[in-house]
C-alpha positions as CSV (number, residue, x, y, z in Angstrom):
1,X,12.4,-27.4,13.1
2,X,13.5,-23.8,12.5
3,X,14.7,-21.9,15.6
4,X,12.4,-19.0,14.6
5,X,10.5,-17.2,11.9
6,X,10.6,-14.1,9.7
7,X,7.4,-12.5,8.5
8,X,8.0,-10.2,5.5
9,X,5.0,-8.0,5.0
10,X,4.5,-5.6,2.0
11,X,1.8,-2.9,2.2
12,X,0.6,-1.9,-1.2
13,X,-1.6,1.2,-1.1
14,X,-2.4,4.3,-3.1
15,X,-5.2,6.8,-2.6
16,X,-8.2,6.5,-4.9
17,X,-7.4,8.9,-7.8
18,X,-9.7,8.6,-10.9
19,X,-10.7,11.6,-13.0
20,X,-12.8,10.6,-16.1
21,X,-13.3,14.3,-16.8
22,X,-9.6,14.9,-17.7
23,X,-6.4,13.1,-18.5
24,X,-4.3,16.0,-17.2
25,X,-4.3,15.0,-13.5
26,X,-0.7,14.4,-12.5
27,X,-2.0,12.4,-9.5
28,X,-3.1,9.5,-11.8
29,X,0.6,9.0,-12.5
30,X,1.0,7.7,-8.9
31,X,-0.8,4.5,-10.0
32,X,0.9,4.3,-13.4
33,X,4.4,4.6,-11.8
34,X,3.6,2.1,-9.1
35,X,2.4,-0.5,-11.6
36,X,5.4,-0.2,-13.8
37,X,8.1,0.2,-11.1
38,X,6.7,-1.8,-8.1
39,X,3.8,-4.1,-8.7
40,X,5.0,-5.7,-12.0
41,X,8.6,-6.1,-10.8
42,X,7.4,-7.7,-7.5
43,X,5.1,-10.0,-9.5
44,X,8.0,-11.1,-11.7
45,X,10.1,-11.9,-8.6
46,X,7.3,-13.9,-7.0
47,X,6.6,-15.8,-10.3
48,X,10.3,-16.6,-10.8
49,X,10.6,-17.9,-7.3
50,X,7.5,-20.1,-7.8
51,X,8.7,-21.3,-11.2
52,X,12.1,-22.3,-9.7
53,X,10.4,-24.2,-6.9
54,X,11.7,-22.0,-4.1
55,X,9.5,-22.4,-1.0
56,X,8.4,-19.1,0.4
57,X,5.6,-17.3,2.3
58,X,5.1,-13.6,2.1
59,X,2.3,-11.4,3.3
60,X,0.9,-8.8,1.0
61,X,-1.6,-6.1,1.9
62,X,-3.6,-4.8,-1.1
63,X,-5.9,-1.9,0.0
64,X,-9.4,-1.5,-1.4
65,X,-8.7,1.8,-3.2
66,X,-5.7,0.1,-5.0
67,X,-7.9,-3.0,-5.9
68,X,-10.6,-0.7,-7.3
69,X,-8.1,1.3,-9.4
70,X,-6.5,-1.9,-10.8
71,X,-9.9,-3.1,-11.8
72,X,-11.1,0.1,-13.4
73,X,-11.4,-0.1,-17.2
74,X,-10.7,3.6,-17.7
75,X,-7.5,3.5,-15.6
76,X,-6.4,0.3,-17.3
77,X,-6.7,2.0,-20.7
78,X,-4.9,5.1,-19.5
79,X,-2.2,3.0,-18.0
80,X,-1.7,1.1,-21.3
81,X,-1.4,4.5,-23.1
82,X,1.1,5.6,-20.5
83,X,3.1,2.4,-20.9
84,X,3.2,2.6,-24.6
85,X,4.5,6.2,-24.4
86,X,7.3,4.9,-22.2
87,X,8.1,2.2,-24.7
88,X,8.2,4.8,-27.5
89,X,10.5,7.0,-25.4
90,X,12.8,4.1,-24.5
91,X,13.1,3.2,-28.2
92,X,14.0,6.8,-29.0
93,X,16.6,6.7,-26.1
94,X,18.2,3.6,-27.6
95,X,18.8,5.6,-30.8
96,X,19.8,8.9,-29.0
97,X,22.4,7.2,-26.8
98,X,24.0,5.0,-29.5
99,X,27.3,7.0,-29.3
100,X,27.2,7.0,-25.5
101,X,28.0,3.4,-24.4
102,X,27.5,4.0,-20.7
103,X,23.9,5.2,-21.3
104,X,23.1,3.1,-24.3
105,X,23.2,-0.1,-22.3
106,X,20.8,1.5,-19.8
107,X,18.5,2.6,-22.5
108,X,18.3,-1.0,-23.8
109,X,17.7,-2.1,-20.2
110,X,14.7,0.2,-19.9
111,X,13.4,-0.8,-23.3
112,X,13.4,-4.5,-22.1
113,X,11.8,-3.6,-18.8
114,X,8.9,-1.7,-20.4
115,X,8.4,-4.4,-23.0
116,X,8.2,-7.0,-20.3
117,X,5.8,-4.9,-18.3
118,X,3.5,-4.7,-21.4
119,X,3.7,-8.4,-22.0
120,X,2.8,-9.3,-18.5
121,X,0.1,-6.6,-18.0
122,X,-1.7,-6.7,-21.3
123,X,-0.9,-10.0,-23.0
124,X,-0.7,-12.4,-20.1
125,X,-3.2,-10.9,-17.6
126,X,-5.4,-8.9,-20.0
127,X,-4.9,-5.7,-17.9
128,X,-6.0,-7.3,-14.7
129,X,-3.1,-7.7,-12.2
130,X,-5.4,-8.8,-9.4
131,X,-5.7,-12.2,-11.1
132,X,-1.9,-12.5,-10.9
133,X,-1.9,-11.9,-7.2
134,X,-4.8,-14.3,-6.7
135,X,-2.8,-17.0,-8.6
136,X,0.1,-16.7,-6.2
137,X,-2.2,-16.8,-3.1
138,X,-4.1,-19.8,-4.4
139,X,-0.8,-21.5,-5.0
140,X,0.2,-21.0,-1.4
141,X,3.1,-18.5,-1.8
142,X,1.3,-15.3,-0.6
143,X,-1.1,-14.5,2.1
144,X,-3.0,-11.4,1.0
145,X,-4.6,-9.4,3.7
146,X,-7.0,-6.5,3.6
147,X,-7.2,-2.9,4.9
148,X,-9.9,-0.4,5.9
149,X,-12.1,0.8,3.0
150,X,-10.3,4.0,2.1
151,X,-7.3,3.8,4.3
152,X,-9.0,6.0,6.9
153,X,-6.9,6.8,10.0
154,X,-9.2,5.0,12.4
155,X,-8.0,6.6,15.7
156,X,-9.1,10.0,14.5
157,X,-12.1,9.4,12.3
158,X,-13.5,6.8,14.7
159,X,-15.3,9.2,17.0
160,X,-18.4,7.2,16.2
161,X,-17.8,3.4,16.4
162,X,-20.1,3.0,13.4
163,X,-17.4,4.6,11.2
164,X,-14.8,2.1,12.2
165,X,-17.2,-0.7,11.5
166,X,-18.1,0.7,8.1
167,X,-14.4,1.1,7.1
168,X,-13.5,-2.4,8.3
169,X,-16.6,-4.2,7.0
170,X,-16.3,-2.5,3.5
171,X,-12.6,-3.5,3.3
172,X,-13.4,-7.1,4.1
173,X,-16.3,-7.2,1.6
174,X,-14.0,-5.7,-1.1
175,X,-11.4,-8.4,-0.5
176,X,-13.9,-11.2,-0.6
177,X,-15.3,-10.0,-3.9
178,X,-11.9,-10.2,-5.5
179,X,-10.3,-13.2,-3.9
180,X,-13.3,-15.4,-3.1
181,X,-12.3,-16.1,0.4
182,X,-12.3,-14.3,3.7
183,X,-9.1,-12.4,4.7
184,X,-7.3,-13.6,7.8
185,X,-5.6,-10.4,8.7
186,X,-5.8,-6.6,8.2
187,X,-3.3,-3.9,7.9
188,X,-4.8,-1.1,9.9
189,X,-4.2,2.2,8.0
190,X,-0.9,3.7,9.1
191,X,-0.8,0.9,11.7
192,X,-3.2,3.2,13.6
193,X,-4.7,1.3,16.5
194,X,-7.2,2.5,19.1
195,X,-8.0,0.1,22.0
196,X,-11.4,-1.5,21.4
197,X,-11.2,-1.5,17.6
198,X,-10.2,-5.1,17.8
199,X,-13.7,-6.0,18.8
200,X,-14.9,-4.6,15.5
201,X,-12.2,-6.6,13.7
202,X,-13.4,-9.8,15.4
203,X,-17.0,-9.1,14.3
204,X,-15.7,-8.8,10.7
205,X,-14.1,-12.2,11.0
206,X,-10.5,-11.0,11.2
207,X,-7.9,-13.0,13.1
208,X,-4.9,-10.6,13.4
209,X,-3.6,-7.0,12.8
210,X,-0.2,-5.4,12.8
211,X,1.2,-2.7,15.1
212,X,4.2,-0.5,15.3
213,X,6.7,-1.6,18.0
214,X,5.6,0.7,20.9
215,X,2.0,-0.3,20.3
216,X,2.8,-3.8,21.6
217,X,5.6,-2.9,24.0
218,X,3.3,-0.5,25.9
219,X,0.5,-3.0,26.1
220,X,-1.2,-3.8,29.4
221,X,0.1,-6.0,30.8
222,X,3.5,-5.8,29.2
223,X,4.1,-8.6,26.7
224,X,6.4,-11.3,28.1
225,X,8.1,-11.8,24.6
226,X,8.2,-8.2,23.5
227,X,7.4,-7.9,19.8
228,X,8.7,-11.4,19.0
229,X,5.4,-13.2,19.6
230,X,1.8,-11.9,19.1
231,X,-0.5,-11.0,22.0
232,X,-4.2,-11.8,22.0
233,X,-6.4,-8.8,22.6
234,X,-9.4,-9.3,25.0
235,X,-11.5,-9.7,21.9
236,X,-9.4,-12.7,20.9
237,X,-7.9,-11.0,17.8
238,X,-4.1,-11.3,17.7
239,X,-1.7,-8.3,17.5
240,X,1.8,-8.5,15.9
241,X,4.4,-5.8,16.6
242,X,7.0,-4.5,14.1
243,X,10.7,-5.4,14.7
244,X,12.7,-2.1,14.8
245,X,16.1,-3.7,13.8
246,X,14.9,-5.3,10.6
247,X,13.0,-2.3,9.6
248,X,15.8,0.2,10.2
249,X,18.2,-1.8,8.0
250,X,15.9,-1.3,5.0
251,X,14.1,2.0,5.8
252,X,16.7,4.3,7.3
253,X,17.8,7.1,5.0
254,X,21.2,7.1,6.8
255,X,21.8,3.5,7.6
256,X,19.5,1.6,5.3
257,X,20.5,-0.4,2.2
258,X,18.7,1.9,-0.4
259,X,21.2,4.7,0.2
260,X,24.2,2.7,-1.0
261,X,26.2,4.7,-3.6
262,X,26.1,1.9,-6.2
263,X,22.3,1.9,-6.3
264,X,20.3,3.9,-8.8
265,X,19.7,7.6,-8.1
266,X,16.0,8.3,-7.8
267,X,16.2,12.1,-8.2
268,X,17.9,12.2,-11.6
269,X,15.4,11.5,-14.4
270,X,15.6,12.3,-18.1
271,X,12.2,14.0,-17.7
272,X,14.2,16.9,-16.1
273,X,17.6,16.4,-17.6
274,X,16.9,16.4,-21.4
275,X,16.0,19.1,-23.8
276,X,12.4,20.4,-23.5
277,X,11.5,19.9,-27.2
278,X,12.8,16.3,-27.1
279,X,11.1,15.3,-23.9
280,X,7.9,17.3,-24.4
281,X,5.7,14.5,-25.8
282,X,6.4,12.4,-22.7
283,X,5.8,14.8,-19.9
284,X,2.6,16.6,-18.8
285,X,0.7,18.2,-21.7
286,X,1.0,21.6,-20.1
287,X,4.8,21.3,-20.2
288,X,5.3,20.4,-16.5
289,X,8.3,18.2,-16.2
290,X,7.7,14.9,-14.5
291,X,9.6,11.7,-13.8
292,X,9.6,9.3,-16.7
293,X,11.2,6.4,-14.8
294,X,14.3,6.4,-17.1
295,X,17.2,7.3,-14.8
296,X,20.8,6.9,-15.9
297,X,22.8,7.7,-12.8
298,X,23.8,6.0,-9.6
299,X,23.8,7.6,-6.1
300,X,27.6,8.0,-6.3
301,X,27.8,10.2,-3.2
302,X,26.3,13.0,-1.2
303,X,26.9,15.6,-3.8
304,X,25.2,16.7,-7.1
305,X,28.0,15.0,-9.1
306,X,26.6,11.7,-10.3
307,X,28.2,8.8,-12.2
308,X,26.5,6.5,-14.7
309,X,24.5,3.6,-13.2
310,X,26.2,0.2,-13.5
311,X,23.5,-2.6,-13.1
312,X,26.1,-5.3,-12.4
313,X,27.5,-3.3,-9.4
314,X,24.0,-2.7,-8.1
315,X,23.0,-6.4,-8.4
316,X,26.1,-7.5,-6.6
317,X,25.4,-5.0,-3.9
318,X,21.8,-6.2,-3.6
319,X,23.1,-9.7,-3.1
320,X,25.6,-8.5,-0.4
321,X,22.9,-6.6,1.4
322,X,20.5,-9.6,1.2
323,X,23.3,-11.7,2.8
324,X,23.8,-9.1,5.5
325,X,20.1,-9.0,6.2
326,X,20.0,-12.8,6.5
327,X,23.1,-12.9,8.7
328,X,21.6,-10.3,11.1
329,X,18.3,-12.2,11.3
330,X,20.1,-15.5,12.0
331,X,22.0,-14.0,15.0
332,X,18.9,-12.1,16.2
333,X,16.7,-15.2,16.0
334,X,19.3,-17.5,17.6
335,X,19.6,-15.2,20.6
336,X,15.9,-14.7,20.9
337,X,15.3,-18.5,20.7
338,X,17.7,-19.0,23.6
339,X,15.7,-16.6,25.7
340,X,12.2,-17.8,24.8
341,X,10.2,-21.0,25.3
342,X,8.8,-20.9,21.8
343,X,10.3,-20.0,18.4
344,X,10.3,-16.2,18.0
345,X,8.7,-14.4,15.0
346,X,10.4,-11.3,13.6
347,X,7.9,-9.0,11.9
348,X,9.3,-6.9,9.0
349,X,6.7,-4.7,7.4
350,X,7.4,-2.3,4.6
351,X,5.5,-0.1,2.1
352,X,5.5,-2.1,-1.1
353,X,6.3,1.0,-3.1
354,X,9.7,1.2,-1.6
355,X,10.6,-1.9,-3.7
356,X,11.3,-0.8,-7.3
357,X,9.9,2.7,-7.2
358,X,12.0,4.4,-4.6
359,X,14.6,1.6,-4.4
360,X,15.1,0.3,-7.9
361,X,17.0,-2.7,-6.7
362,X,14.5,-3.5,-4.0
363,X,12.7,-6.4,-5.8
364,X,16.1,-8.0,-6.6
365,X,17.1,-7.6,-3.0
366,X,13.9,-9.3,-1.9
367,X,14.5,-12.2,-4.3
368,X,18.0,-12.7,-3.0
369,X,16.6,-12.7,0.6
370,X,14.0,-15.4,-0.2
371,X,16.5,-17.6,-2.1
372,X,19.1,-17.3,0.6
373,X,16.6,-18.0,3.3
374,X,15.5,-21.1,1.6
375,X,18.9,-22.6,0.7
376,X,21.7,-20.9,2.5
377,X,20.7,-21.2,6.2
378,X,18.5,-23.3,8.5
379,X,18.0,-20.9,11.5
380,X,14.7,-19.5,10.4
381,X,11.8,-19.9,7.9
382,X,9.5,-17.4,6.2
383,X,6.0,-17.4,7.5
384,X,2.9,-15.2,7.5
385,X,1.2,-14.0,10.7
386,X,-1.6,-16.4,10.0
387,X,0.8,-19.3,9.7
388,X,2.4,-18.5,13.1
389,X,-1.0,-18.4,14.7
390,X,-1.8,-21.8,13.4
391,X,1.4,-23.2,14.9
392,X,1.1,-21.2,18.2
393,X,-2.6,-20.4,18.8
394,X,-2.1,-19.9,22.6
395,X,-0.7,-16.4,23.4
396,X,-0.6,-13.9,26.2
397,X,-3.7,-11.8,26.6
398,X,-2.9,-8.0,26.6
399,X,-4.4,-4.8,25.4
400,X,-2.1,-2.8,23.0
401,X,-1.9,0.9,23.4
402,X,-3.1,3.6,21.0
403,X,-0.3,4.0,18.4
404,X,0.6,4.4,14.8
405,X,3.8,4.0,12.6
406,X,3.8,7.7,11.7
407,X,6.4,10.1,12.8
408,X,6.5,10.3,16.7
409,X,4.4,7.1,16.8
410,X,0.9,8.5,17.5
411,X,-1.4,11.0,15.8
412,X,0.9,13.9,15.0
413,X,1.1,13.3,11.3
414,X,-2.7,13.3,10.8
415,X,-3.5,15.9,13.3
416,X,-1.6,19.2,13.3
417,X,-2.1,22.8,12.2
418,X,-2.0,21.9,8.5
419,X,-4.9,19.4,8.6
420,X,-6.8,19.5,11.9
421,X,-9.6,21.5,10.3
422,X,-10.9,18.4,8.4
423,X,-12.1,16.4,11.5
424,X,-15.0,18.5,12.7
425,X,-16.4,18.2,9.2
426,X,-15.7,14.4,8.9
427,X,-17.3,13.8,12.3
428,X,-20.3,15.9,11.5
429,X,-20.8,14.2,8.2
430,X,-20.4,10.8,9.8
431,X,-23.1,11.6,12.4
432,X,-25.5,12.5,9.5
433,X,-24.6,9.3,7.6
434,X,-25.3,7.2,10.7
435,X,-28.6,8.9,11.3
436,X,-29.7,8.4,7.7
437,X,-28.6,4.7,7.7
438,X,-30.7,4.2,10.9
439,X,-33.7,6.2,9.6
440,X,-33.8,4.6,6.1
441,X,-33.7,0.9,7.1
442,X,-35.7,0.3,3.9
443,X,-35.3,3.1,1.3
444,X,-38.6,4.3,-0.3
445,X,-37.4,3.7,-3.8
446,X,-34.4,2.8,-5.9
447,X,-33.3,6.5,-6.4
448,X,-33.1,7.0,-2.6
449,X,-31.2,3.7,-2.3
450,X,-28.6,4.9,-4.9
451,X,-28.4,8.3,-3.2
452,X,-27.8,6.7,0.2
453,X,-25.1,4.4,-1.2
454,X,-23.4,7.3,-2.9
455,X,-23.5,9.3,0.3
456,X,-21.6,6.4,2.0
457,X,-19.0,6.4,-0.8
458,X,-18.4,10.1,-0.6
459,X,-18.0,10.0,3.2
460,X,-15.5,7.0,2.9
461,X,-13.5,8.9,0.2
462,X,-13.4,12.0,2.3
463,X,-12.0,9.9,5.3
464,X,-8.9,8.7,3.4
465,X,-5.8,9.3,5.6
466,X,-3.9,10.2,2.4
467,X,-5.4,13.7,2.3
468,X,-4.3,14.7,5.8
469,X,-0.9,13.1,5.2
470,X,-0.4,15.1,2.0
471,X,-1.4,18.3,3.8
472,X,1.1,17.6,6.6
473,X,4.0,16.8,4.2
474,X,3.2,19.8,2.0
475,X,3.1,17.9,-1.3
476,X,0.2,18.4,-3.7
477,X,-1.6,20.2,-0.9
478,X,-4.2,21.9,-3.1
479,X,-5.2,18.6,-4.5
480,X,-5.6,17.0,-1.1
481,X,-7.7,19.9,0.1
482,X,-9.8,19.9,-3.0
483,X,-10.5,16.2,-2.7
484,X,-11.6,16.5,0.9
485,X,-13.8,19.5,0.2
486,X,-15.3,17.9,-2.9
487,X,-16.3,14.7,-1.2
488,X,-17.7,16.4,1.8
489,X,-19.6,18.9,-0.5
490,X,-21.1,16.0,-2.5
491,X,-22.1,14.2,0.7
492,X,-23.7,17.3,2.1
493,X,-25.8,18.0,-1.0
494,X,-27.0,14.3,-1.0
495,X,-27.9,14.6,2.7
496,X,-29.9,17.8,2.0
497,X,-31.7,16.2,-1.0
498,X,-32.5,13.0,0.9
499,X,-33.9,15.1,3.7
500,X,-36.0,17.6,1.9
501,X,-36.3,16.0,-1.6
502,X,-36.2,15.6,-4.5
503,X,-33.0,13.8,-5.3
504,X,-31.4,15.2,-8.5
505,X,-31.2,12.0,-10.6
506,X,-29.0,13.5,-13.3
507,X,-26.4,14.9,-10.9
508,X,-26.5,11.6,-8.9
509,X,-25.7,9.6,-12.0
510,X,-22.8,12.1,-12.8
511,X,-21.1,11.6,-9.4
512,X,-21.8,7.9,-9.4
513,X,-19.8,7.8,-12.6
514,X,-16.9,9.8,-11.2
515,X,-16.7,8.3,-7.6
516,X,-17.5,4.7,-8.6
517,X,-15.6,2.9,-5.9
518,X,-17.3,0.1,-4.0
519,X,-20.1,-0.7,-6.5
520,X,-21.6,-3.2,-4.1
521,X,-21.6,-0.8,-1.1
522,X,-24.8,-1.0,1.0
523,X,-25.3,2.2,3.1
524,X,-26.6,0.1,5.9
525,X,-23.0,-0.7,6.8
526,X,-23.2,2.6,8.8
527,X,-26.2,1.5,10.9
528,X,-25.8,1.5,14.7
C-alpha cells in the first residue's frame, strides 16, 4: 500500500464569450487559444497515457460556461475557421523560414501541432471535445467535477442564499446533462468559500469541495492533519486544502518550473514580430496585432535578448523538472506518513490553462509526472479527492474559514475600488429575481416562462467573477464593464416588462439567441 497520495487537479475555465453579431471580438480568441494550446494538448497526453496502459487518476474541473462554449455550434464553426487560418499561416512559415534552419524546424513543429489539433477536433470528435473528456472519465482515468453556474464569486454575490443555491444547482444540472452522472465534487469559483455554503452543496448532492491552504488551516477547530487530510464540515461535505509546496514549485514566477530559460518564451510571437503586410491576414481584421501561437524563442534570460527555442532542450528540462517534483513529493509524503496515523493526501490544484498556453511544456511535464509516478517510485499513488474519501470516509469535523485563492487570500481581488460598484446592482437584481421566482410559481403563459428563464440567465451572466477580476487586473476593462452593464440592463428591462407588461416577444427572442447559455434553465431555481 502506498505511504500517501497525490491529487492533481486541473481547473479549466473561461468566461462565457459569444457574440453572434460580430466576429471581431478579440475576447472570443480566449477560447480558441485555450482549445489549441491547452485542451487539445492535455487530451493528447491523457489519451497517450491510456493507450500505453499507464494507470493514473486526475481530477478535472470543467466549468459550465466552458462546457456551453465547447458545445456551441457557432463557436465550433468559428474555431475551425481560426484553426484553418493557423494551419495556413504555419504552411507559409515553413516556406518563409526555409533558409533559417533554427526557425524552419520550429515552423514544421507548429504545422504538425495544428494539423494534429484539426484531426482530433474535427475528424475524430466532430467538433465536440466534451465527448473526449467523457470517454476518459467513463474509462476511469479522470474524475470530472463541476463548478458554480457562471463562476460567480459566492462569498460576495451570496448576500441572498438563494443566489448561491441557484449558482450551485445550475452548475450541477449542467454537468449532469453532459456527463449523464452526478458530480461528486465542485471547484468553488476562485476557491471562494463562505461558512454555511457547504449546506447548499450537500443539498445539491455534492460530496466535497476544494479550499486554499489557509481556509483549512484556520478552520474551527484546527485540523489535526493540517491540509494533508480532508475535514468534514458540519453539513457532512468534505473540504480539501491546497498544499503550498507543490503549488509553489509549479506556479511561482520566481521559483517555479515554467520560468526556466530553456522553455519557450510566451511573450515573443510572430503576430508582433513579423512585417505587418505579411501577418495582416492572420491578426485582427482592424489591424490589431495579436498572438498567433507561433513563437520561435526560448526564455533565454531576464533580458530582451532571446535565443531560438530548442524543443529537445525543453523536453529534457521538462523531464528533469518532473523528476524533481516526484522527488520532493516522495520526501514530503514519507515525512508526513511518519507523523500521521493515516496516509496523507497532497492536493495540487492548478489552472488548466497554465499547461500549454502559458507554459508550453506543461502538458509534457504532466505526462512525465504521471509516468514517473506509475513506474519510478512506490511512495505514493495518484488519486482524486473522491477516491480518498472512499478509502477514508471518517474524518475530523471542522468548519473552514471564509477564504479564496486570490491575492491576499480573501476578497481583495473581487472587491476593491475598481469593481466594488457592481455589487449593489447584483444584489438588487438578485432580490428582484428571487421575488419574481416566488411570485410566478406557475407562469401565466409560455412567453412569461421564457422571459423569466432569460432573466435568470442574464443575472447569472452578470454574476461571473471574471468581470470583477478583469476590472481589478486592468486588462480588457471596457469589455468587462460593458458585459456587466449589458446583462444587468437586459435583466432590468425583463423585470419591468414582467411587472407591468407586455413582454416584447421580438426583443426577447433576440437576447435568447445571443445569451443562450443554460437552455434547460428553470427560473424557479431562484425560489426561496
